[in-house]
C-alpha positions as CSV (number, residue, x, y, z in Angstrom):
1,M,45.5,73.2,83.4
2,T,48.1,75.7,82.5
3,E,50.3,74.5,79.5
4,Q,53.6,75.2,80.3
5,S,53.6,74.3,83.7
6,G,51.1,71.4,84.3
7,I,49.6,73.9,87.1
8,P,46.3,73.0,88.5
9,I,44.9,76.6,88.4
10,K,43.0,77.8,85.0
11,F,40.6,81.0,85.2
12,G,38.2,80.1,82.1
13,T,35.2,82.2,80.9
14,D,34.3,83.0,84.8
15,G,36.5,82.6,87.4
16,W,38.4,79.3,87.9
17,R,36.2,76.1,89.0
18,A,37.5,72.5,89.7
19,P,36.5,69.4,91.6
20,I,36.8,70.6,95.5
21,A,39.6,68.3,97.4
22,D,41.4,67.6,93.7
23,E,42.6,70.6,92.4
24,F,40.1,72.5,94.7
25,T,42.1,72.9,97.6
26,V,43.0,75.2,100.3
27,A,46.9,75.6,99.1
28,N,45.4,76.7,95.8
29,V,42.6,78.8,96.5
30,R,45.9,80.5,98.8
31,V,47.7,80.4,95.9
32,C,45.1,82.7,94.1
33,A,44.6,85.0,96.7
34,Q,48.3,85.7,96.8
35,A,48.5,86.5,93.0
36,L,45.2,88.6,93.7
37,C,46.8,90.9,96.3
38,D,50.2,90.8,94.4
39,L,48.5,92.7,91.3
40,M,46.5,94.8,93.8
41,I,49.5,95.9,95.7
42,E,51.1,96.5,92.3
43,D,48.2,98.1,90.8
44,G,47.2,100.9,93.6
45,T,44.0,99.2,94.5
46,A,45.2,97.5,97.7
47,S,44.6,100.5,99.6
48,K,40.7,99.9,99.0
49,G,40.4,96.6,100.3
50,L,39.1,93.5,99.6
51,M,35.4,92.2,99.6
52,V,34.8,88.1,100.3
53,A,32.0,86.3,99.8
54,Y,30.9,82.7,99.6
55,D,27.9,80.9,98.5
56,T,26.5,77.2,99.9
57,R,29.0,74.8,98.4
58,F,30.6,72.5,100.7
59,G,34.0,74.4,102.2
60,S,32.7,77.6,100.6
61,E,33.2,79.8,103.8
62,M,35.9,77.7,105.1
63,F,37.7,78.7,101.4
64,A,36.6,82.4,101.6
65,R,38.2,82.8,105.3
66,Q,41.4,81.1,103.6
67,V,41.3,84.1,101.0
68,S,41.0,86.9,103.8
69,D,43.6,85.4,106.1
70,V,46.0,85.5,102.8
71,A,44.7,89.1,101.9
72,L,45.2,90.2,105.9
73,G,48.8,89.1,105.6
74,N,49.3,91.3,102.9
75,G,48.3,94.6,104.8
76,I,44.7,94.6,102.7
77,A,41.5,95.2,104.5
78,V,38.9,92.6,103.7
79,K,35.5,93.1,104.2
80,L,33.8,89.8,104.4
81,T,30.3,88.9,103.5
82,A,28.0,88.0,107.2
83,A,26.6,84.6,105.4
84,V,25.9,83.0,102.2
85,T,25.7,85.6,99.3
86,P,24.2,85.7,95.9
87,T,27.2,86.4,93.3
88,P,24.8,89.5,92.5
89,T,24.5,90.8,96.0
90,A,28.5,90.2,96.2
91,S,28.9,92.5,93.3
92,F,26.8,95.2,94.7
93,T,29.1,95.0,97.7
94,V,32.2,95.7,96.2
95,T,30.4,99.0,94.7
96,R,28.7,99.9,98.0
97,E,32.3,99.1,99.8
98,N,34.3,100.8,97.4
99,A,36.8,98.1,97.1
100,G,39.6,97.6,94.7
101,A,38.5,94.3,94.0
102,G,36.1,91.3,95.3
103,V,36.1,87.2,95.7
104,V,33.5,85.3,95.3
105,I,34.1,81.6,96.1
106,T,31.2,79.7,94.4
107,A,31.2,77.4,91.3
108,S,27.7,79.2,90.0
109,H,26.0,76.2,88.0
110,N,28.6,73.7,87.7
111,P,28.0,70.2,89.5
112,A,28.2,69.4,93.5
113,R,32.1,68.2,92.8
114,D,33.2,71.7,92.3
115,N,34.1,74.8,93.7
116,G,35.5,78.4,92.3
117,F,37.3,81.2,93.0
118,K,35.6,84.5,91.3
119,V,37.2,88.0,90.8
120,K,35.3,91.3,90.4
121,S,36.2,94.2,89.3
122,P,36.3,97.5,91.4
123,A,32.8,98.3,89.2
124,G,31.4,95.3,90.5
125,G,31.6,93.0,87.1
126,S,33.5,90.2,86.1
127,A,37.3,90.6,85.8
128,D,38.2,92.1,82.6
129,P,40.7,89.4,80.2
130,E,43.4,91.9,81.1
131,M,42.9,91.2,85.0
132,I,42.3,87.5,84.8
133,T,45.7,87.6,82.5
134,Q,47.9,89.5,85.2
135,I,46.2,87.4,88.0
136,E,47.6,84.2,85.9
137,S,51.4,85.2,85.3
138,R,52.3,85.7,89.0
139,I,50.5,82.1,89.3
140,P,53.5,80.1,88.9
141,A,56.2,81.7,90.7
142,I,53.9,81.4,94.2
143,Y,52.7,77.5,93.0
144,A,56.2,76.9,93.0
145,D,57.3,78.6,96.2
146,S,54.6,78.5,99.4
147,S,56.9,81.1,101.4
148,L,55.9,83.9,98.8
149,I,52.0,83.4,100.2
150,K,51.6,85.3,103.5
151,S,49.4,84.8,106.4
152,A,47.5,87.3,108.7
153,A,48.5,87.7,112.6
154,A,45.9,85.4,114.5
155,S,44.9,89.5,116.1
156,D,43.9,90.7,112.5
157,Q,40.2,89.5,111.2
158,P,38.0,90.6,108.6
159,A,35.3,93.2,109.1
160,I,32.1,91.9,108.4
161,V,29.9,93.2,106.2
162,D,25.8,92.9,105.2
163,H,24.5,94.8,102.0
164,R,21.6,92.3,102.2
165,D,19.1,94.7,102.6
166,A,20.6,97.7,100.6
167,Y,21.0,95.4,97.6
168,I,17.0,94.5,98.0
169,E,15.9,98.2,98.1
170,A,18.6,98.7,95.3
171,I,16.7,96.4,92.8
172,K,13.5,96.6,94.0
173,A,14.4,100.3,92.2
174,F,13.7,98.7,88.8
175,V,10.2,97.5,88.8
176,D,6.7,98.1,90.5
177,V,7.1,95.8,93.1
178,D,3.7,97.0,95.1
179,A,2.2,96.0,91.8
180,I,3.7,92.4,91.6
181,K,2.4,91.8,95.2
182,A,-1.2,93.3,94.1
183,A,-1.7,91.4,91.1
184,G,-2.7,87.9,92.6
185,V,-0.4,86.0,90.4
186,P,0.6,82.7,91.6
187,I,4.4,82.6,91.5
188,A,6.9,79.9,92.2
189,I,10.1,80.1,92.8
190,D,12.7,77.7,92.6
191,S,16.1,78.5,94.6
192,M,18.0,75.1,93.8
193,Y,19.4,74.9,97.3
194,G,21.7,77.7,96.7
195,A,22.6,81.7,98.1
196,G,19.4,83.3,96.0
197,A,17.2,81.6,98.6
198,G,14.8,83.9,100.4
199,Y,15.8,87.3,98.5
200,L,12.4,86.8,95.9
201,S,10.2,85.4,98.6
202,S,11.3,88.1,100.8
203,I,10.6,91.0,98.6
204,L,7.0,89.5,97.1
205,A,5.9,88.8,100.7
206,G,2.8,90.5,101.8
207,G,0.6,90.9,99.1
208,V,-2.2,89.2,97.5
209,S,-0.1,87.4,94.9
210,P,0.4,83.7,96.2
211,I,4.2,82.9,96.5
212,T,6.1,79.2,96.6
213,E,9.7,79.0,97.2
214,L,11.3,75.2,96.5
215,H,14.8,74.1,97.5
216,P,15.6,77.2,99.9
217,E,17.2,75.4,102.3
218,P,21.0,75.0,101.6
219,N,22.4,72.0,100.7
220,P,25.6,71.6,98.9
221,A,25.1,68.1,96.9
222,F,21.9,69.9,94.7
223,P,19.8,66.7,95.3
224,G,17.6,66.1,93.0
225,M,19.5,67.6,89.8
226,G,22.3,67.1,87.8
227,Q,24.0,71.0,88.6
228,P,22.0,73.8,90.2
229,E,22.0,75.0,86.5
230,P,17.9,76.5,86.0
231,I,17.6,74.7,82.7
232,E,14.6,72.2,81.8
233,Q,16.4,68.4,83.1
234,N,17.2,70.2,86.3
235,L,13.6,72.1,87.0
236,T,11.4,68.9,87.3
237,D,9.8,69.9,90.7
238,L,9.4,73.5,89.5
239,I,7.6,72.0,86.4
240,N,5.7,69.7,88.0
241,L,4.7,71.9,90.6
242,Q,3.5,74.3,88.0
243,A,1.2,71.7,86.3
244,A,-0.2,70.3,89.9
245,T,-1.2,74.3,91.1
246,G,-1.5,76.4,88.0
247,V,1.1,78.4,88.7
248,A,1.0,81.7,86.6
249,V,4.7,82.2,86.2
250,S,7.8,80.0,87.5
251,V,11.4,81.2,88.1
252,A,14.4,79.9,89.2
253,T,17.8,80.8,90.4
254,D,21.5,79.1,89.8
255,G,23.8,78.2,92.7
256,D,24.8,81.6,93.4
257,A,21.9,83.1,91.8
258,D,23.4,85.0,88.7
259,R,21.0,83.2,86.5
260,V,17.3,82.6,86.2
261,G,15.3,80.1,84.3
262,L,11.7,80.7,83.5
263,V,8.6,77.8,83.1
264,D,5.3,79.3,81.4
265,E,2.1,79.5,82.8
266,K,1.6,75.9,80.4
267,G,4.8,74.0,82.5
268,R,6.9,74.8,79.2
269,Y,10.1,75.1,80.2
270,M,11.2,78.8,78.3
271,S,14.6,78.7,76.8
272,T,17.1,81.3,77.8
273,L,17.1,82.7,74.3
274,E,13.3,83.0,74.7
275,T,13.3,84.8,78.5
276,F,16.1,87.5,77.1
277,S,14.2,88.3,74.4
278,V,10.8,89.0,76.6
279,I,12.5,91.2,78.8
280,V,14.6,93.2,76.6
281,H,11.4,93.3,74.6
282,H,9.5,95.0,77.5
283,L,12.6,97.1,78.5
284,L,12.4,98.5,75.2
285,S,8.6,98.9,74.7
286,R,6.8,99.2,77.8
287,K,10.0,100.8,80.1
288,Q,11.4,103.0,76.7
289,W,15.1,102.1,77.7
290,L,16.9,103.7,74.9
291,G,20.3,102.3,74.3
292,P,22.3,99.5,73.1
293,V,21.9,96.0,73.9
294,V,25.2,94.0,74.4
295,T,25.0,90.1,73.8
296,T,27.4,87.2,73.1
297,I,27.7,85.5,70.2
298,T,25.3,82.9,71.8
299,Q,22.4,85.0,72.1
300,S,19.2,85.2,69.9
301,T,18.6,86.5,66.5
302,M,15.1,87.6,68.0
303,I,17.5,90.5,70.4
304,E,18.9,90.8,66.7
305,R,15.8,91.5,65.6
306,L,14.0,93.2,68.6
307,C,17.2,95.9,68.5
308,S,16.6,96.4,64.6
309,H,13.2,97.2,65.1
310,Y,13.5,99.7,68.0
311,G,16.5,101.3,66.5
312,V,19.1,100.3,68.5
313,Q,22.8,98.9,68.3
314,N,23.5,94.9,69.2
315,P,27.0,94.6,69.6
316,R,28.1,91.1,70.3
317,T,31.0,90.0,72.2
318,A,32.9,86.5,72.9
319,V,31.5,84.2,75.6
320,G,31.8,85.4,79.4
321,F,30.9,88.6,81.0
322,K,34.4,89.4,81.3
323,Y,33.9,90.6,77.6
324,V,29.7,91.8,78.1
325,G,30.3,93.6,81.1
326,P,33.0,96.3,80.1
327,L,31.6,96.7,76.5
328,M,28.0,97.6,78.4
329,L,29.7,100.2,81.0
330,E,31.6,101.4,77.6
331,L,28.3,101.6,75.7
332,D,26.4,102.6,78.5
333,A,24.0,99.7,77.1
334,I,20.7,99.0,78.9
335,A,20.9,95.3,78.8
336,G,23.5,92.4,78.6
337,G,22.9,89.3,78.0
338,E,24.8,85.4,77.1
339,E,23.2,82.3,76.9
340,S,23.5,80.7,80.2
341,G,21.0,82.9,81.1
342,G,23.4,85.7,83.0
343,F,21.5,89.1,82.1
344,A,22.6,92.5,83.3
345,Y,21.2,96.2,83.4
346,R,22.2,99.7,83.2
347,G,22.1,101.4,86.6
348,H,23.0,98.2,88.6
349,V,26.2,96.5,88.3
350,P,27.4,95.3,85.3
351,E,27.1,91.6,86.0
352,R,24.7,88.9,86.0
353,D,21.5,89.1,88.2
354,G,19.1,86.6,88.3
355,I,17.0,88.0,91.1
356,L,16.6,91.1,89.5
357,S,15.8,89.5,86.4
358,A,13.3,87.1,87.8
359,L,12.0,90.5,88.9
360,L,11.8,92.3,85.5
361,I,9.7,88.9,84.3
362,L,7.6,89.3,86.9
363,D,7.0,93.0,86.0
364,A,6.5,92.3,82.1
365,V,4.0,89.9,83.2
366,V,2.1,92.1,85.5
367,S,2.7,95.7,83.6
368,A,1.3,94.1,80.3
369,N,-1.3,91.9,82.0
370,R,0.0,89.1,79.6
371,L,1.1,85.4,80.9
372,P,4.9,84.5,79.7
373,S,3.8,82.7,76.3
374,E,1.9,85.7,75.6
375,L,4.7,87.8,75.9
376,L,6.7,85.7,74.1
377,A,4.4,85.5,71.4
378,E,4.6,89.6,71.2
379,V,8.1,89.2,70.9
380,Q,7.7,87.0,67.6
381,T,5.4,89.1,66.1
382,I,8.0,91.2,65.6
383,T,10.9,88.7,64.8
384,G,9.2,85.6,63.8
385,P,9.3,82.5,65.8
386,F,13.0,80.7,66.7
387,V,13.5,77.9,68.7
388,F,17.0,77.2,70.4
389,D,18.9,74.0,72.0
390,R,21.9,73.4,72.9
391,L,23.9,70.0,73.2
392,D,26.6,69.3,75.8
393,L,29.4,66.6,74.7
394,E,31.6,65.1,76.8
395,F,34.8,64.4,74.5
396,D,37.9,62.4,75.0
397,P,40.6,65.3,75.9
398,A,43.3,63.7,73.9
399,R,40.8,64.7,71.1
400,R,40.4,68.6,71.6
401,D,42.8,69.5,69.3
402,E,41.3,67.3,66.5
403,I,37.8,68.7,67.5
404,L,39.5,72.4,67.4
405,A,40.7,71.5,64.2
406,N,37.9,70.0,62.6
407,V,35.5,73.1,63.7
408,G,38.3,75.9,62.9
409,S,38.6,75.1,59.5
410,A,35.0,73.9,58.6
411,S,33.4,76.2,55.7
412,P,30.5,74.7,54.6
413,D,28.0,76.3,51.6
414,S,25.1,75.1,53.8
415,L,23.9,73.5,57.1
416,A,20.5,71.4,57.2
417,G,19.8,73.0,53.6
418,L,20.0,76.4,54.9
419,K,22.6,78.6,52.9
420,T,25.9,79.7,55.0
421,E,26.1,83.6,55.0
422,N,28.7,84.1,57.2
423,I,31.1,82.6,59.5
424,N,32.1,84.2,62.9
425,R,35.3,82.9,64.3
426,L,35.3,85.2,67.5
427,D,34.9,82.4,70.6
428,G,34.4,79.0,68.5
429,T,32.8,78.8,65.2
430,R,29.4,80.5,64.3
431,F,27.6,79.2,61.5
432,E,25.2,82.0,60.2
433,L,22.7,80.9,58.0
434,A,19.8,82.0,55.8
435,D,16.2,82.8,57.6
436,G,18.5,83.9,60.8
437,A,19.2,80.7,61.5
438,W,22.8,79.6,63.2
439,A,24.7,77.2,64.7
440,L,27.5,77.2,66.8
441,A,30.7,74.9,68.4
442,R,33.0,75.8,71.2
443,F,34.4,74.5,74.0
444,S,32.9,75.5,77.5
445,G,35.2,77.7,79.4
446,T,34.0,76.4,83.0
447,E,33.4,72.6,82.2
448,P,35.2,70.1,80.4
449,L,32.1,69.9,77.3
450,L,32.1,71.0,73.8
451,R,28.7,73.5,73.4
452,I,26.8,72.9,70.3
453,Y,24.2,75.5,70.0
454,A,21.5,76.3,67.4
455,E,18.6,78.1,67.0
456,A,16.0,78.1,63.6
457,P,12.9,79.2,62.8
458,D,11.4,75.5,63.4
459,E,12.4,72.3,65.6
460,S,13.5,70.6,62.4
461,S,15.7,72.8,61.0
462,R,17.3,73.2,64.7
463,D,17.9,69.6,65.5
464,Q,19.2,69.0,62.0
465,L,21.6,71.8,62.8
466,I,22.7,70.1,66.1
467,T,23.4,67.2,64.1
468,A,25.0,68.2,61.1
469,V,27.7,70.6,63.4
470,R,28.0,67.6,66.0
471,S,29.3,65.5,62.5
472,I,31.6,68.4,61.5
473,A,33.4,68.5,65.3
474,L,33.6,65.2,65.9
475,G,34.7,64.3,62.0
476,E,31.9,61.7,61.4
């Protein structure tokens, strides 16, 4: 909530997210829409129109139509997607339509109780911090006076657009789809009841590689999973399928399909840091792309060492694609990635794309003729071994300032027996340690959680780092 006014609208790492019917209401969505429209009118982008899309969550289409109504009431032409749309497809649609901005009604990987309001820049990426600040600064006055919110006339309707096929053709150009289809590699896909359902299976259909898709039907309750986030505890069905059938590659996309998860041929969930390292190595070695790789401070030492090995830069940003995307464009980076499983690529929109990421994983498996665990072993011959984990801690909101002070002032000489080499406070506090190990504590920008991250050459050191940082944060 905004500190000065108690307004229940606060943009975090990627948009505004809140519980449906509690804070995420029609009235509050319309406040956000009006704030965005005011900015577009002021900065001259209103003449290009607004793209609006939505996911499979409860009420998403209805909320999207509320955004459309406000924009039309402000004289801004609206392009509304024809159906449930993955966020990367929506981002692509912004650029395809040359829109002045985009809105996607989605809470991405959050629990089923939430929905959200993501804003897209004209480039198709996450709105940058300046754009978000401009939107937020307009919210208090609109929230206080609903008469400022415009409504469309009954005769005003959005134009319906569908760029699904064009998006699919665009991402197919990044990989050898025919080779994947002809390889005979058994593939499993978990769409997690989300917006990405049917995309990968349709792209890969018609070949000799057997395709199995789990949870392709929309279900806003996301049954059987804590939230539609493609991490180990939510991929039980996918892991069980691999164990029962011997599937070679198992991939998952989150609720709005901007994130990817990977289960290897042994049924082991591969961490998002391992997965991005495999993809980046594939881009640098086999595809021979050259250029920087932009990552947040929660990404892997393996990426840093791969970039050093291939002679490219690895600049780091705060968490969020609102930082990663603009820097990718500025540096003409070949890829950008954050720990959450969201990765982007040069030549595409500067935004996370779980569907394209899954295709690149399959491209690596087929072109290298190696299974996922073998691709990781290939990476670690260059980087050395690393293992990662993340602890998400619920906390008493009354302790937030105390926890922030504990972490923000901590300057230990060592953690878990590893010497502290540097402390980075760009976003939370990252302790950079000997042997390439690191640990970080920061508050989530999308959920009421304290996140503790750690990567180390072995599991014992990693687990000790998480315990040590937890103790620092909680003052234990």
